[in-house]
C-alpha positions in Angstrom: -1.9 2.1 23.7 -1.3 5.7 22.3 1.8 6.1 24.6 3.9 3.4 22.4 5.3 5.4 19.6 5.6 2.4 17.3 1.6 2.0 17.5 1.0 5.5 17.1 3.2 6.1 14.3 1.5 3.2 12.3 -2.0 4.3 13.3 -1.3 8.0 12.0 -0.2 6.4 8.6 -3.3 4.2 8.5 -5.4 7.1 9.2 -3.4 9.2 6.4 -4.0 6.3 4.0 -7.6 6.4 4.6 -8.1 10.1 4.0 -5.8 9.7 0.8 -8.1 6.9 -0.4 -11.1 9.0 0.1 -9.7 11.7 -1.6 -8.6 9.6 -4.5 -11.9 8.3 -5.0 -13.3 11.7 -5.7 -10.9 12.4 -8.5 -10.4 9.1 -10.2 -12.1 6.0 -11.8 -13.3 3.7 -9.2 -12.3 0.6 -11.2 -8.7 1.8 -11.3 -8.4 3.2 -7.8 -9.8 0.2 -5.6 -7.4 -2.5 -6.9 -4.6 -0.1 -6.7 -5.2 0.7 -3.2 -5.9 -2.8 -2.0 -2.9 -4.3 -3.7 -0.5 -1.5 -2.3 -1.9 -2.1 1.3 0.0 -5.4 1.3 3.2 -3.6 0.4 3.0 -0.9 2.9 2.0 -3.3 5.5 5.2 -5.5 4.9 7.4 -2.2 4.7 5.7 -1.4 8.1 6.5 -4.7 9.7 10.0 -4.7 8.3 10.6 -1.2 9.9 9.3 -2.5 13.1 11.5 -5.6 13.0 8.3 -7.8 12.8 8.9 -9.2 9.2 11.9 -10.3 7.3 12.6 -10.2 3.6 13.2 -13.5 1.9 13.0 -14.5 -1.7 9.3 -15.4 -1.7 8.5 -12.2 -0.1 10.5 -10.3 -2.5 8.9 -12.0 -5.3 5.4 -11.3 -4.0 6.3 -7.5 -3.6 7.8 -7.7 -7.3 4.6 -9.1 -8.7 2.4 -6.5 -7.0 4.4 -3.4 -8.1 4.6 -5.1 -11.6 0.9 -5.6 -11.8 0.3 -1.9 -10.5 3.0 -0.8 -13.3 0.9 -2.6 -16.1 -2.2 -1.3 -14.6 -1.1 2.4 -14.7 0.3 2.0 -18.2 -3.0 0.7 -19.5 -4.9 3.6 -17.8 -2.5 6.2 -19.3 -2.8 4.5 -22.9 -6.6 4.6 -22.7 
């Protein structure tokens, strides 16, 4: 399993994401970080699938990613204003 470079690359990215999540929980508000990380997980999984040739972008997928990113941007803007 670890001899497959594609699997190993995604595994390392996943583990780095977990470390970043724990570090960000220490320094930030829980009610902001958890929705941010959970929603961005979908975007990063889609990007990983696309880079590995597993997923194809279409209009619906692009719309979904745009909605997630828009929601995160609104959340960040609201957090900065308060």
